[in-house]
C-alpha positions in Angstrom: 9.1 -17.9 -18.7 12.4 -19.9 -18.1 14.9 -18.1 -16.0 17.2 -16.5 -18.6 13.6 -14.5 -19.6 13.2 -13.9 -16.2 16.8 -12.4 -15.9 16.5 -10.4 -18.8 13.7 -8.9 -17.3 14.7 -8.0 -14.0 17.8 -6.7 -15.2 16.4 -4.4 -17.5 18.1 -1.0 -18.5 16.9 2.0 -17.6 14.3 1.7 -15.1 14.2 5.1 -13.8 13.7 6.5 -17.6 11.4 3.6 -18.2 9.4 4.5 -15.6 10.0 7.8 -15.9 6.0 8.9 -17.0 4.3 7.2 -14.2 6.8 9.2 -12.0 6.2 12.5 -13.5 2.5 12.0 -14.4 2.2 11.1 -9.9 4.0 13.8 -8.9 2.1 16.2 -11.3 -1.2 15.3 -9.4 0.7 15.8 -6.0 2.0 18.9 -6.7 -1.9 19.5 -7.8 -3.5 18.2 -5.0 -0.7 20.5 -2.6 -1.7 23.9 -4.1 -5.8 23.0 -3.9 -5.3 22.7 0.1 -2.8 25.5 0.3 -5.6 28.0 -1.7 -7.9 26.0 0.2 -6.3 26.4 3.5 -5.4 30.1 2.9 -9.2 31.5 2.0 -9.9 29.1 5.8 -7.4 31.3 7.0 -5.7 27.7 8.0 -2.0 26.7 7.8 -2.0 24.0 4.9 1.2 22.5 5.9 0.1 22.5 9.3 -2.6 20.1 8.3 0.1 18.3 6.9 1.9 17.6 9.4 0.5 18.5 12.9 -2.9 17.0 13.0 -4.3 13.6 14.0 -1.8 10.5 13.6 1.3 13.1 12.6 1.8 14.3 16.4 1.8 11.0 17.9 4.8 10.1 15.7 6.3 13.2 16.0 6.4 12.5 19.5 7.9 9.1 19.4 10.5 10.7 17.5 11.1 13.5 19.6 10.6 11.9 23.1 10.2 8.1 22.5 7.6 5.4 23.6 5.6 5.7 26.7 3.3 8.9 26.9 0.3 7.9 26.8 -3.6 9.8 27.0 -6.2 8.7 29.4 -9.7 9.8 28.8 -12.8 10.4 30.9 -14.8 7.1 28.9 -11.9 5.5 30.6 -10.0 4.9 27.1 -5.8 4.5 27.3 -4.6 6.2 24.4 -0.9 4.3 24.1 1.8 5.9 22.1 2.5 1.7 21.4 0.0 1.6 18.9 2.4 3.3 16.5 5.2 1.1 14.9 8.6 2.5 14.7 10.1 3.1 11.2 8.3 5.6 10.2 9.7 8.1 13.9 12.7 6.6 13.6 12.9 8.1 9.8 12.0 11.2 11.0 14.4 11.6 13.9 17.4 10.4 11.6 16.5 13.2 9.0 16.4 15.8 12.0 19.7 14.7 13.1 21.7 15.5 10.2 20.0 18.2 9.2 18.3 21.6 10.9 14.8 20.4 10.0 11.9 19.4 12.9 11.0 16.3 13.7 7.6 17.2 12.1 9.6 18.5 8.7 11.0 15.4 8.6 8.4 13.2 8.7 6.7 15.5 5.8 10.6 15.0 3.7 9.8 10.9 4.1 6.7 10.6 3.4 7.0 13.0 -0.1 10.0 10.6 -0.7 8.1 7.6 0.0 5.0 8.9 -2.1 7.8 8.7 -5.1 9.7 5.5 -3.9 5.8 4.1 -3.7 4.7 5.0 -6.9 7.7 3.5 -8.6 7.4 0.3 -6.8 3.6 0.4 -8.3 5.0 1.0 -11.6 7.3 -1.9 -11.7 5.2 -4.7 -10.0 2.1 -3.8 -12.5 4.6 -3.2 -15.4 6.3 -6.6 -14.4 2.6 -8.5 -14.6 0.6 -5.8 -16.8 3.5 -4.0 -18.8 4.4 -0.3 -19.4 1.2 1.2 -20.1 -1.1 -0.4 -17.6 2.4 0.3 -15.0 1.8 4.1 -15.8 -2.6 4.0 -15.2 -2.1 2.0 -12.0 0.3 4.7 -10.8 -2.2 8.0 -11.6 -5.1 5.8 -10.5 -3.4 5.4 -7.1 -2.3 9.6 -7.2 -5.6 10.3 -7.9 -7.6 8.1 -5.2 -10.4 10.4 -3.5 -7.9 10.3 -0.3 -4.5 10.5 -2.2 -3.7 14.1 0.1 -3.5 11.6 2.2 0.2 9.9 0.1 1.9 14.4 1.3 1.1 14.1 5.4 4.0 13.3 7.4 1.8 9.7 8.4 2.9 5.7 7.7 0.9 5.2 4.5 3.5 6.2 1.9 6.4 4.3 3.5 4.8 1.2 4.1 2.5 1.2 0.4 6.7 2.0 -0.6 8.0 -1.0 1.4 5.0 -3.5 0.4 5.2 -2.9 -3.6 9.1 -3.0 -4.1 8.6 -6.4 -1.2 5.9 -7.4 -3.4 8.1 -6.6 -7.2 11.5 -8.7 -5.0 9.0 -11.2 -4.5 8.2 -11.6 -8.3 11.3 -11.3 -9.6 12.6 -14.0 -7.3 15.2 -12.2 -5.2 13.4 -13.7 -1.7 15.9 -12.1 0.8 15.0 -8.3 -0.4 11.2 -9.3 -0.3 12.2 -10.5 3.2 14.1 -7.0 4.2 11.6 -5.1 2.8 8.7 -7.2 4.6 9.9 -6.6 7.8 10.8 -3.7 7.8 6.8 -3.1 6.8 6.4 -5.0 9.4 8.0 -2.0 11.7 5.9 0.7 10.0 2.1 -0.6 10.3 0.5 -3.6 12.2 -0.7 -4.2 8.1 2.7 -5.3 7.9 1.4 -8.1 8.8 -0.2 -8.7 4.4 3.4 -8.7 2.9 4.4 -11.1 5.4 1.7 -13.1 4.1 1.8 -12.4 0.2 6.2 -13.5 1.1 5.1 -16.5 3.1 2.5 -17.8 0.2 4.7 -17.4 -2.6 7.6 -19.5 -0.7 4.8 -22.3 0.2 3.5 -22.1 -3.8 7.4 -22.5 -4.7 7.9 -25.4 -3.1 4.9 -27.1 -3.4 5.4 -26.6 -7.4 8.5 -28.1 -7.0 6.8 -31.1 -5.1 5.1 -31.3 -8.2 1.8 -30.4 -5.8 -1.3 -28.2 -6.4 0.9 -25.5 -7.3 2.5 -26.7 -9.8 1.9 -25.2 -13.7 3.7 -23.4 -16.4 4.3 -19.7 -14.6 5.2 -18.8 -11.4 2.2 -18.3 -9.3 -0.3 -18.6 -11.7 -2.0 -20.4 -13.8 -0.5 -20.5 -17.8 -1.6 -17.6 -20.2 0.4 -14.7 -23.2 2.1 -12.6 -22.0 0.7 -9.0 -23.4 3.3 -6.4 -25.1 6.1 -5.5 -23.0 4.6 -2.1 -23.0 0.7 -2.6 -22.8 0.6 -0.6 -25.9 1.5 0.4 -29.8 4.2 3.0 -30.1 0.6 5.2 -32.3 -0.1 6.3 -28.9 -3.5 4.0 -27.7 -3.3 1.1 -26.1 -2.6 -2.1 -28.0 -3.8 -5.5 -26.4 -3.4 -6.1 -22.8 -4.9 -8.8 -21.6 -5.9 -10.0 -18.2 -3.2 -13.0 -18.1 -0.6 -12.0 -16.2 3.2 -12.6 -17.2 5.7 -13.6 -14.6 8.7 -14.6 -14.0 9.8 -18.2 -12.6 9.5 -17.8 -8.9 13.0 -18.9 -7.8 15.4 -16.0 -9.7 18.5 -16.0 -11.5 21.1 -17.1 -11.9 20.2 -20.7 -10.7 17.1 -22.5 -11.7 14.1 -22.6 -9.0 15.0 -26.1 -7.9 18.3 -25.2 -6.7 20.0 -25.5 -3.1 20.9 -21.7 -3.4 17.5 -20.6 -4.5 16.1 -22.6 -2.4 18.2 -21.2 0.6 17.8 -17.7 -0.1 13.4 -18.4 -0.2 14.0 -20.1 3.3 16.0 -16.8 4.4 13.3 -14.4 2.7 10.2 -16.2 4.6 12.4 -16.4 8.2 13.0 -12.6 7.8 9.8 -11.4 6.7 7.8 -11.6 9.8 11.0 -10.3 12.5 9.7 -6.5 11.7 6.2 -7.0 13.2 6.7 -9.9 15.5 10.0 -8.1 16.8 8.0 -4.7 18.0 4.6 -6.6 18.9 7.1 -8.6 21.6 8.9 -5.8 23.0 5.3 -3.6 23.4 4.1 -7.1 25.5 7.4 -6.7 27.1 7.4 -3.2 28.3 3.3 -3.7 29.0 4.3 -6.4 31.1 1.0 -8.5 29.4 3.0 -11.0 27.4 3.2 -11.9 23.7 -0.6 -10.0 23.3 0.7 -7.1 25.1 0.2 -4.9 22.0 -3.9 -6.5 21.3 -3.9 -4.4 24.8 -2.4 -0.9 23.7 -4.9 -1.2 20.7 -8.1 -2.0 22.7 -7.3 1.0 24.5 -7.7 2.9 21.3 -11.4 0.8 20.4 -9.2 -0.9 17.6 -9.6 -4.6 16.9 -10.8 -7.0 14.2 -14.7 -8.5 15.1 -14.8 -9.7 11.9 -16.7 -6.2 10.2 -19.9 -6.8 13.0 -19.1 -3.4 14.3 -19.2 -1.6 11.0 -21.9 -3.4 9.7 -23.7 -1.7 12.6 -22.3 1.8 12.0 -23.2 1.0 8.5 -26.9 0.2 9.2 -27.4 3.0 11.6 -27.2 5.5 8.7 -30.9 3.7 7.4 -32.8 5.1 10.5 -32.7 8.6 9.1 -33.0 11.2 6.0 -30.5 12.0 4.8 -28.4 9.7 6.6 -29.2 7.0 4.5 -27.6 8.5 1.6 -24.4 8.1 3.6 -25.1 4.8 4.0 -26.1 3.9 0.4 -22.4 5.4 -0.3 -20.8 3.1 2.1 -23.0 -0.1 0.9 -21.7 1.5 -2.8 -18.0 1.5 -1.7 -17.5 -2.1 0.1 -19.0 -3.5 -3.1 -16.9 -1.9 -5.5 -13.7 -3.1 -3.2 -15.3 -6.5 -3.3 -15.8 -5.7 -6.8 -12.4 -4.9 -7.8 -11.2 -7.7 -5.7 -13.3 -10.4 -7.9 -11.7 -8.4 -10.8 -8.1 -9.3 -9.7 -9.2 -13.2 -9.3 -10.8 -13.4 -12.4 -8.0 -12.0 -13.5 -5.8 -14.4 -12.7 -3.0 -11.2 -10.3 -0.2 -13.4 -8.9 -0.9 -15.1 -5.5 1.8 -12.6 -3.8 -0.4 -9.5 -5.0 -3.8 -11.6 -4.1 -2.6 -12.3 -0.9 -1.4 -9.2 0.0 -4.4 -7.2 -1.2 -6.7 -9.3 0.0 -5.0 -9.3 3.9 -5.2 -5.2 3.5 -8.6 -5.4 2.2 -9.8 -7.9 5.0 -8.0 -5.6 7.6 -9.5 -2.3 6.9 -13.0 -3.9 6.4 -13.3 -5.9 9.6 -11.7 -4.2 11.9 -13.4 -2.3 14.6 -11.9 0.8 14.3 -12.8 4.8 13.6 -14.9 4.3 10.4 -14.0 7.3 8.6 -10.5 5.8 8.4 -11.2 2.9 6.7 -10.6 4.6 2.8 -7.3 5.6 4.2 -6.2 2.1 5.8 -7.7 0.6 2.2 -4.9 3.0 0.9 -2.0 0.0 0.2 -4.1 -2.3 -1.3 -2.5 -0.8 -5.1 -3.4 -4.4 -6.3 -6.8 -3.7 -6.3 -6.4 -0.7 -8.9 -4.9 -3.0 -11.4 -8.1 -4.4 -13.0 -9.6 -0.5 -14.0 -5.7 0.4 -15.0 -5.9 -3.0 -17.7 -9.0 -1.1 -18.6 -7.3 2.4 -19.1 -4.6 1.0 -20.5 -6.9 0.0 -23.7 -8.4 3.3 -24.3 -6.8 6.1 -26.2 -4.8 8.3 -24.4 -6.2 11.6 -25.2 -9.3 10.0 -23.5 -7.2 8.4 -20.6 -5.7 12.0 -20.1 -9.2 13.7 -19.8 -10.7 10.9 -17.0 -7.4 11.2 -15.0 -7.2 14.6 -15.7 -10.8 15.4 -14.8 -10.5 12.8 -11.4 -7.4 14.3 -10.5 -9.1 17.8 -10.3 -11.9 16.4 -8.5 -9.3 14.6 -5.9 -7.6 18.2 -5.1 -10.6 19.5 -4.5 -11.9 16.8 -1.7 -8.6 16.6 -0.3 -8.0 20.1 0.5 -12.0 19.7 1.5 -11.4 17.0 3.8 -8.4 17.6 5.5 -10.1 21.6 6.1 -12.7 19.1 8.1 -13.1 16.5 9.6 -9.5 15.1 7.7 -7.8 11.0 8.7 -8.2 10.6 12.3 
């Protein structure tokens, strides 16, 4: 795809109108989840709004917004839970909303998450539409909406905000907007520790572009992937059922427009984007190290106080193995193995379908950090939620099906997700 074609793709008019079916479908799924949660919570004598805004991590974010950093809880076993473990962008936005409106910090977190979830849905659509076509983009958004832990997207947590920044950063990379990608990656790095995945994606794309210009191993006919035919623009015929979207993604030239990919201006913007990308995460981590007096690795000490770390999946493997020591907990062990197998299988499909390099790097890092961390194991489904490129193989499969069948399948899954979300949030919930 040449630069003129890239400009036509990037400058496509009516972007919101094009994304409208995906956004309306996403909003419908989220409303369904909130209604079921409200009914379930009322039956149990609980407040659905409190569950969404004033439990678990949302309380820590609210405290940071209200009082700043420096609060910690010392547990009897010697662990120290410090609010320095929580990255600052969401509390900053909560404070901003409270400053310009009569809303509380908790209300601000809820508003930010609702708006961010819509922005995330739009960003996921933009990426999937750019690579595989409109129909696949709509399916990808709806699949993200109906995830079993999708209720977290409506909570005063940072997952929706992070996913929005990550999705639009990836879209900026795919369309050659390097400075925008760097800024968004920097903001993602101020949102969650997994912002490292967005930085890695930007850097991988930038290095691949430099190698391609020098005739290195990354050179090829299309950007970030091997050659292949592009799918139809919408991924489906007007008759309402799928056309023949292929597994080969379509991507624009990495250099952006109006200059060619090797032009000095493009290289300068690319370098600028790569330099901007890590500033958010690096800045906060270094600030925490300075504040704690433990140097550049001080943030790791903070995480250790929460028993969070990266052990290559050893602790998680022991946790899963322990399920098989009795019955019926062995059933949970089988379910955990099946879940991990599904995630790995989806990533293999992403590789086989030759997704653009930034998507593969991003999804790979998010998945590795989620599965190989020694943190609380019940939070792993939530930590995997931003890895939306894993859903693209399933989105392509749905894009080939007839519309009535897609509606029935996703409708049934949406109801099941809403019921599970209400049950989960009224029980153990997302720690």
